N, C-alpha and C positions, 0 to 999 in steps of 0.2 A: 481379320482383326475383330476382336471383341471389345465393345465399349460398355463400361459400367459407370453409372453416375450414382454417387452416394451423397446423402445429406447429413449423415451422422457417422461417427467413428464406429458405432455398433454394427454398421453394415459391412465392415471390412472382412468378416469371415467369408462373405460371398466373393469378394475380389480375390482373397487368398486362395479359396477353393478353385477358382478359375485358373489361377497360376499353377497350383499344385497339380491340377488335372493335366497340364501340358508337360509336366516333368516326365522324364523317361530317359531317352538317349540325350535329350537336351537338358543339361544340368546347370547351365549358367543363365542367370536372370539379371538383366541390366535394368535398374530402376532409375528413371530420369524424372527430375522435377526440381523446382526451385527450392531454396532453403525454406524449411518449414512446411513443405508440401505433404509430409507424412511418410517418407520412404522408410525410416526406421520403424515407425508404428506398423506399417504394412509388413515389414520383415518379421516383426514380433509375432504377428498373426500367422504368417506362412510357417515360421518355425514351430509354433504351437500346433498347427495342423499336421506337421510332420512328426509330432510327438515329442518335441524338445521341452524339457521341464526347466531348462536353464533360464536365467534372467537375461533377456535380450536387451543390450544397450549398444549405442553407436560406437564403433571402434575408431573414432576420429583420430586419436593419437596412436593407437596400436596398429592401425590399418586393417587388421583382421581379427575377428573373434570367432571361436569355434564352439559349436553346440552339438549335442548328441541327439539324434532322432530316435523315435521309439524302436526302430528296427536296427539300431546301432549305427546307422548311416550318419556320416559326418555332414554337418551343415556349416558352411563357411560364410561369414558375413563381412564383407569388405566395405570400407569407406575411404575412397581415394581423394577426398576433398583437399587434404593437406599435401598431396603429392605435387611437387614443383617440377619434377622432371620424370619422364616416362621410365628412365633407367632405374628409378627407385623400385618400380614393380619388378624389374629383373632381379634386383638385389635381394628381394625376399622370396624369389622363386615362384612367381605367379603361375608358371606353367604346371608346377606340381599340384596346384589346387585346381586350376581350370580344366585340366585334362585327366583328373583323377577319378571321375565318376561321382565325386561328392557334389552335393548341391552347393552352388556358389551364388550368393545373393550380393549384387554389386551396386553400391551407391556411388554416384558421381562417375559413371563409366566413361563420360566424355574425356576425362583426364587420361585415360589409357586406351582410347578408341582403337588404335591399330592392333592392340593385343587381344581384343575380344574375339572369341571364336565366332565364326559365321553362323553356326547353328544355335545361337542363343535365343532366349525369350526376351522380348523387349516390352517394358512397361513404362508408359508415359503418364505422369500424374500432372493434371492441370488443376490449379487452385481457382475455383469458381466463386468462392465466398469463404467466410470464416470457418464453416464446417463442411462446405460442399466441395466435392472433388469429382473430376472425371478421369477415369482410368482407361487407357487404351492398351490392350494386351495383344501382342502379335508374336 
């Protein structure tokens, strides 16, 4: 496990680089943290490092947004916050995303815990202060 502590948002490229470095056969990244911890902000930086020129916003109501990386690789950004029943993930075909080889960045993974692949990357974000965060990446 790698732990990175940041005191300012400008340090997020280091955190994103550590996550991108772990990508490869593992393409699903579960981001855990309380509301306002910075999950979407970190995903914005990960997508940028993967070459996405798209505007990254939280797909809270759409559940998934898709971006295009520099190499044409699809980046899928999920927000399961509004999921009330795990069956909703089945309804939109989560398997087609998670097992496609595309990068899947997942906010609120605890809402669909049993559906997450075992070989995912876990990122835990702890809010230590107004701008201070601790990121645990495994």
